[in-house]
C-alpha positions as CSV (number, residue, x, y, z in Angstrom):
1,M,88.2,68.4,80.2
2,S,87.8,69.1,76.5
3,R,90.1,71.5,74.7
4,T,87.2,73.7,74.0
5,K,86.2,74.1,77.7
6,L,89.8,74.7,78.6
7,L,90.2,77.3,76.0
8,V,87.0,79.1,77.0
9,T,87.7,79.2,80.7
10,S,91.4,80.2,80.3
11,L,90.4,82.9,77.8
12,G,87.8,84.1,80.3
13,F,90.3,84.2,83.1
14,F,93.0,86.1,81.2
15,L,90.5,88.5,79.5
16,G,89.0,89.2,83.0
17,F,92.5,89.9,84.2
18,A,93.2,92.3,81.4
19,V,90.0,94.2,81.9
20,I,90.4,94.4,85.7
21,H,94.1,95.3,85.6
22,H,93.6,98.2,83.2
23,T,90.3,99.5,84.5
24,S,88.9,98.2,87.8
25,F,86.3,96.0,89.3
26,A,82.8,97.2,89.5
27,Q,82.4,98.5,93.0
28,F,80.9,95.9,95.4
29,S,80.0,98.7,97.8
30,S,79.3,102.4,97.0
31,S,79.5,104.1,100.3
32,T,80.2,107.5,101.8
33,Y,82.3,105.6,104.4
34,S,84.7,104.4,101.7
35,S,86.3,107.8,101.9
36,L,88.1,106.7,105.0
37,G,91.2,104.5,105.1
38,V,91.6,102.5,101.9
39,G,87.8,101.9,101.5
40,V,85.4,99.3,102.5
41,F,86.8,95.7,102.7
42,N,85.2,92.8,100.9
43,N,84.8,90.2,103.7
44,S,82.0,88.1,102.1
45,G,83.8,85.8,99.6
46,L,82.3,84.5,96.4
47,T,78.6,84.2,95.4
48,Q,78.0,81.0,97.3
49,N,79.6,82.4,100.4
50,Q,77.6,85.6,100.1
51,G,74.3,83.6,100.2
52,M,75.2,82.3,103.6
53,G,76.3,85.6,105.2
54,G,79.8,85.4,103.9
55,M,80.6,82.0,105.4
56,G,83.5,80.1,104.0
57,I,86.1,79.7,106.7
58,S,84.6,76.4,108.0
59,F,82.5,75.3,105.1
60,G,82.9,74.5,101.4
61,N,81.8,71.9,98.9
62,S,83.2,69.9,96.0
63,Y,81.8,72.0,93.2
64,S,82.6,75.5,94.3
65,V,85.9,77.4,94.5
66,N,86.7,78.4,98.1
67,H,88.8,81.6,98.1
68,V,88.0,82.4,101.8
69,N,89.8,79.3,103.2
70,P,92.3,77.7,100.7
71,A,92.6,74.6,103.0
72,I,89.0,73.6,102.1
73,S,89.9,73.5,98.4
74,V,91.1,69.8,98.8
75,K,87.4,69.0,98.6
76,N,87.4,70.0,94.9
77,T,87.5,66.7,93.0
78,A,86.5,68.5,89.8
79,Y,88.0,71.3,87.8
80,S,86.0,74.4,88.6
81,F,85.8,77.8,86.9
82,Q,83.7,80.6,88.5
83,A,82.9,84.1,87.6
84,A,80.2,86.6,88.7
85,L,78.6,89.9,88.0
86,N,77.2,92.2,90.7
87,Y,74.5,94.9,91.0
88,N,74.2,97.3,93.9
89,Q,71.5,99.8,94.7
90,M,71.8,102.2,97.6
91,S,69.8,104.9,99.3
92,A,72.0,107.3,101.3
93,A,70.2,109.6,103.7
94,T,71.1,112.4,106.2
95,E,68.7,114.1,108.6
96,S,67.8,116.6,105.8
97,S,68.3,114.9,102.4
98,S,68.6,111.6,100.6
99,E,70.0,110.2,97.3
100,Q,69.7,107.1,95.2
101,L,72.7,105.3,93.7
102,D,73.3,102.2,91.7
103,G,75.9,100.4,89.6
104,G,77.4,97.0,88.9
105,G,79.7,94.9,86.7
106,L,82.4,92.2,87.0
107,S,82.9,90.9,90.5
108,Y,85.5,88.1,90.4
109,V,87.0,85.3,88.3
110,A,88.4,82.1,90.0
111,M,89.6,78.6,89.2
112,S,90.4,75.4,91.1
113,F,92.4,72.4,89.9
114,P,92.5,69.0,91.8
115,V,96.1,68.1,91.0
116,I,95.9,65.0,93.3
117,P,92.2,64.6,94.1
118,R,91.4,64.8,97.8
119,K,95.1,65.4,98.5
120,F,96.4,68.5,96.7
121,T,94.5,71.2,94.9
122,M,95.6,74.5,93.3
123,G,93.6,77.6,92.6
124,L,94.0,81.0,91.1
125,G,91.8,84.0,90.7
126,L,91.1,87.7,90.6
127,N,89.0,89.5,93.2
128,Q,88.5,92.9,94.8
129,L,89.9,93.5,98.3
130,T,88.6,97.0,99.0
131,G,86.4,99.4,97.3
132,V,86.4,103.2,97.2
133,D,83.3,104.9,95.6
134,Y,81.8,108.1,97.1
135,N,80.6,111.6,96.1
136,I,80.1,114.2,98.9
137,T,79.0,117.8,98.4
138,V,79.6,120.3,101.2
139,N,78.3,123.9,101.1
140,S,79.8,126.4,103.5
141,P,79.2,130.2,103.8
142,V,82.2,132.5,103.2
143,T,82.8,134.7,106.1
144,N,81.7,138.4,105.7
145,T,80.3,137.8,102.2
146,D,77.1,136.5,100.6
147,L,79.1,133.8,98.8
148,V,79.0,130.1,99.3
149,A,82.0,127.8,99.0
150,Q,81.0,124.5,97.5
151,N,83.3,121.5,97.9
152,I,82.6,118.4,95.6
153,I,84.6,115.6,97.0
154,E,84.8,112.4,95.0
155,G,86.7,109.1,95.2
156,R,86.9,105.8,93.3
157,G,89.1,102.8,93.0
158,G,90.4,100.3,95.6
159,L,92.7,97.4,96.0
160,S,92.4,94.2,93.9
161,Q,94.2,90.8,94.1
162,V,95.6,88.2,91.7
163,Y,96.2,85.1,93.8
164,L,97.6,81.6,93.6
165,Q,96.6,79.2,96.4
166,G,97.1,75.6,97.4
167,G,95.2,73.2,99.6
168,F,97.0,70.1,101.1
169,Q,95.6,67.2,103.1
170,V,98.2,66.5,105.8
171,Y,96.3,63.8,107.8
172,K,92.9,62.2,107.2
173,S,90.4,65.0,107.8
174,L,93.1,67.7,108.4
175,S,94.2,70.1,105.7
176,L,96.3,73.2,105.4
177,G,96.1,76.1,102.9
178,L,98.5,78.7,101.6
179,E,97.8,81.7,99.4
180,G,100.1,84.3,97.8
181,A,98.5,87.3,96.2
182,Y,99.8,90.2,94.1
183,T,97.8,93.1,95.6
184,F,97.5,96.1,93.3
185,G,95.2,99.0,92.6
186,S,94.8,102.8,92.9
187,T,92.5,105.2,94.7
188,I,91.7,108.6,93.1
189,R,90.4,111.4,95.2
190,T,89.4,114.8,94.0
191,N,88.2,118.0,95.8
192,Q,86.7,120.6,93.5
193,L,86.1,124.1,95.0
194,D,83.6,126.5,93.5
195,L,82.4,130.0,94.7
196,L,78.7,130.5,94.3
197,D,76.6,133.6,94.5
198,T,73.2,133.9,96.2
199,A,71.5,132.3,93.1
200,M,74.0,129.4,93.4
201,N,75.7,130.3,90.2
202,G,79.4,129.9,89.9
203,I,81.7,132.9,89.9
204,G,85.4,133.1,89.3
205,I,87.7,130.2,88.6
206,S,86.9,126.7,89.8
207,S,89.9,125.0,91.4
208,E,90.6,121.3,92.0
209,Y,92.8,119.1,94.1
210,Y,93.7,115.8,92.6
211,E,95.4,112.8,94.4
212,R,96.2,109.4,93.0
213,L,97.7,106.7,95.2
214,T,98.9,103.6,93.2
215,F,99.7,100.4,95.1
216,S,101.4,97.1,94.3
217,D,102.8,94.5,96.7
218,V,102.6,90.9,97.8
219,T,100.4,89.6,100.6
220,F,99.9,86.1,102.1
221,K,97.2,84.0,103.7
222,A,97.5,80.8,105.8
223,S,94.6,78.5,106.8
224,I,93.6,75.3,108.4
225,F,90.5,73.0,108.2
226,Y,89.5,70.0,110.2
227,A,86.4,67.9,109.7
228,Q,85.5,65.7,112.7
229,P,83.3,62.7,111.6
230,L,80.1,62.2,113.6
231,G,78.7,59.2,111.8
232,D,76.0,58.9,109.1
233,E,77.9,61.4,106.8
234,K,77.7,64.1,109.4
235,Y,80.7,66.3,110.3
236,L,81.7,69.0,112.7
237,N,83.9,71.3,110.6
238,L,86.5,73.7,112.2
239,G,88.4,76.3,110.2
240,A,90.7,79.3,110.7
241,I,92.5,81.8,108.5
242,Y,95.3,84.3,109.0
243,H,95.7,87.0,106.3
244,M,99.0,88.8,106.4
245,Y,99.0,92.3,104.9
246,G,101.6,94.7,106.6
247,D,103.2,97.5,104.5
248,I,101.7,97.9,101.0
249,N,104.1,99.8,98.8
250,G,102.9,102.6,96.5
251,K,103.3,106.0,94.9
252,E,101.5,109.3,95.3
253,F,100.8,111.9,92.7
254,A,99.0,115.1,93.9
255,K,98.3,118.4,92.1
256,M,96.4,121.6,92.5
257,A,95.0,123.3,89.3
258,E,92.0,124.6,87.6
259,S,89.1,122.1,87.4
260,G,89.7,119.5,84.7
261,Q,93.5,120.1,84.6
262,A,94.7,118.6,87.9
263,S,94.7,115.0,86.7
264,I,96.9,116.0,83.7
265,P,100.6,115.8,84.7
266,N,102.0,118.4,82.2
267,S,99.1,120.9,82.4
268,P,99.4,124.2,84.3
269,G,99.2,123.9,88.0
270,D,101.1,123.1,91.2
271,V,102.4,119.5,91.5
272,L,102.5,118.7,95.2
273,A,103.7,115.1,95.0
274,D,105.3,113.7,91.8
275,N,105.0,109.9,92.1
276,I,106.6,109.9,95.6
277,S,107.3,106.4,96.9
278,G,105.7,105.4,100.2
279,S,103.4,102.8,101.8
280,I,100.3,102.2,103.8
281,F,100.1,99.7,106.7
282,L,97.1,97.3,106.7
283,P,96.5,95.2,109.8
284,N,96.5,91.5,109.6
285,K,93.2,89.7,109.7
286,I,92.3,86.5,111.7
287,G,89.1,84.5,111.2
288,Y,87.7,81.2,112.5
289,G,84.4,79.3,112.4
290,V,82.5,76.1,113.1
291,T,79.9,74.3,110.9
292,Y,77.7,71.3,111.5
293,E,77.2,69.5,108.1
294,K,75.3,66.5,106.7
295,I,76.9,65.8,103.3
296,N,74.6,66.6,100.4
297,K,71.8,67.6,102.7
298,F,72.3,70.6,105.0
299,A,74.9,72.8,106.8
300,I,74.7,75.4,109.5
301,G,77.5,77.4,111.0
302,V,78.9,80.5,112.7
303,E,82.1,82.4,111.8
304,A,84.0,85.5,112.9
305,Q,86.7,87.8,111.5
306,F,88.8,90.4,113.2
307,Q,91.2,93.3,112.2
308,D,92.8,95.8,114.5
309,F,92.7,99.0,112.5
310,T,94.2,101.0,115.4
311,D,97.5,99.8,113.7
312,F,96.5,101.3,110.3
313,R,98.8,104.0,108.8
314,D,97.9,105.9,105.7
315,F,100.4,107.1,103.0
316,N,101.4,110.0,105.3
317,A,102.0,107.7,108.3
318,S,98.8,109.1,109.9
319,E,96.6,106.9,112.1
320,G,93.3,107.9,110.5
321,N,91.3,107.6,113.8
322,L,90.3,104.0,113.0
323,Q,89.2,101.3,115.5
324,N,89.0,97.5,115.9
325,A,86.8,96.0,113.2
326,F,85.1,92.6,113.3
327,K,82.4,90.6,111.4
328,L,80.1,87.9,112.6
329,A,78.2,85.6,110.2
330,L,75.5,83.0,110.8
331,G,74.4,81.0,107.8
332,G,73.4,77.7,106.4
333,Q,72.2,75.8,103.3
334,Y,69.8,73.1,102.4
335,I,69.4,70.6,99.5
336,P,66.0,68.9,99.2
337,N,67.3,65.9,97.3
338,A,70.8,66.0,95.9
339,F,70.2,62.8,93.8
340,S,66.8,63.6,92.3
341,M,66.6,62.7,88.6
342,E,63.2,64.3,88.1
343,S,63.3,67.8,89.7
344,M,66.0,70.4,89.1
345,L,64.8,72.4,92.1
346,S,65.2,69.3,94.4
347,R,68.9,69.2,93.4
348,S,69.3,72.9,93.9
349,T,71.0,74.4,97.0
350,F,69.2,77.0,99.0
351,R,71.1,79.3,101.4
352,A,70.4,82.0,104.0
353,G,72.5,84.0,106.4
354,L,72.9,87.0,108.7
355,E,75.9,89.4,108.7
356,Y,76.9,91.8,111.4
357,E,80.0,93.9,110.7
358,R,81.5,96.6,113.0
359,L,83.4,98.8,110.5
360,P,86.7,100.4,111.7
361,Y,85.3,104.0,111.4
362,L,84.7,106.1,114.5
363,L,82.9,109.4,113.6
364,N,81.5,111.9,116.1
365,Q,81.9,109.1,118.8
366,N,79.7,106.8,116.7
367,Q,80.9,103.3,115.7
368,I,79.6,102.5,112.2
369,D,77.8,99.1,111.9
370,D,76.7,97.2,108.9
371,I,73.8,94.7,109.3
372,G,72.6,92.5,106.4
373,I,70.2,89.6,105.6
374,N,71.4,87.2,102.9
375,F,69.7,84.7,100.6
376,G,71.1,82.6,97.8
377,T,70.8,79.5,95.6
378,S,72.8,77.3,93.3
379,I,70.8,75.8,90.4
380,P,72.2,72.9,88.3
381,V,72.2,74.0,84.7
382,Y,74.3,71.3,82.8
383,S,76.0,68.3,84.1
384,L,78.0,69.5,87.2
385,S,77.8,73.2,86.4
386,L,75.8,75.6,88.5
387,L,74.1,79.0,88.3
388,N,74.8,80.9,91.5
389,V,72.7,83.7,92.9
390,A,73.1,85.7,96.1
391,V,71.0,88.6,97.4
392,K,71.7,90.9,100.4
393,V,69.5,93.6,101.9
394,G,71.3,95.7,104.6
395,T,71.8,98.9,106.3
396,R,75.0,100.8,107.3
397,G,75.6,103.8,109.5
398,T,73.2,106.3,111.2
399,V,71.6,109.7,110.5
400,S,72.5,110.9,114.1
401,D,75.2,113.5,114.7
402,G,75.4,114.6,111.1
403,L,76.3,111.1,109.7
404,V,74.8,109.1,106.8
405,R,72.6,106.0,106.9
406,E,72.9,103.8,103.8
407,N,70.2,101.2,103.0
408,Y,71.4,98.9,100.2
409,F,70.4,96.0,98.0
410,K,73.0,93.8,96.4
411,V,72.7,91.0,93.8
412,S,75.5,88.6,92.8
413,L,74.9,86.5,89.7
414,G,77.6,83.9,88.9
415,I,78.3,80.7,87.0
416,S,80.3,77.7,88.1
417,I,81.6,75.5,85.3
418,N,82.7,72.1,86.7
419,D,84.3,69.1,84.9
420,N,85.5,65.9,86.7
421,S,87.1,64.5,83.5
422,W,90.2,66.7,83.8
423,F,92.5,64.0,85.1
424,Y,90.7,61.0,83.6
425,K,92.2,59.4,80.4
426,K,89.7,58.9,77.6
427,V,89.0,55.2,76.7
428,F,87.4,55.9,73.4
429,E,88.0,58.6,70.8
């Protein structure tokens, strides 16, 4: 790889880290349900995974970083740098009202290095693990008065990861993967209380409760991948992952004050928790899948992921009334002619997938489901580099029993810069 490419990609990685570390990722999922637990988990991987319904445990290719299953990274014979932006649009509705929301920004940054091609590959990256992004308004009559108490409850933030991973071929078509991640982030929740008269005008002093939880800890992932040859460049791929979370250490700051003052440590008000140390407990995640693949032509597979959130404990050691969560994905991809010299579209990869996710939330005896249809493509733009696009249309929740149904549209637009000259010595200058 040229020094210029190395400089650009490295600068992009560390600049991305600086931006993400001091601000946050753009939310991959604005959702009322992110007010529960530590938010909505990102179980769909990078852009190329998202186009196939989030598949990546049992499938990957040579020119894409695989963050879902590090063991598959041994396929990367070229240096690869990936980054993506996302855009989300959502319509949230109850039985009586609805609201439109949208937003977007940086999604992830990732790299993969074939230290010993087909034998040992290393990777590193930045990605969002959970997202918190909600705004809820609740109006309640004040007993024996004509006044209305209005609560405006907002939350934002989530957990992010900086990770280092390695993929090792241990025997022919069998490889193992390990990943260590520095998991960090914060969730900020506010509850503003106003008293309103019959004309819905504010009276008296508006008060606010402010809570900030800040987290930092280390988590690990182990994985395995096996490709059983079936002849004529066809393979049956088997993969599994085990993500170890456990206790995530953090600190809590909480304060009650007039609106606009609660987030300021030295302003007037009542400090309820002054950076008190504690932790949350996140359950471990297991996933596995199987894919039937013809190299450079097509692939189709099915995968599943599971997390037992009955073990979840929040910062106050409360259970949170969460349930078992799981995700099922069915997806595939097709390449018309990977070696076409005349048509760029013939060399492009086209993807589609279905996602069904049972979220861990149990509200009014209703389990919350998330169902989505995915499409995607990777278009060659220069040499081995690709433009990656993924689109998801889905629905989450229900309007029954006072709950919220969210219909959403997501777009992920990414770039994959690949170079297979990284470990090849130049013959001519």
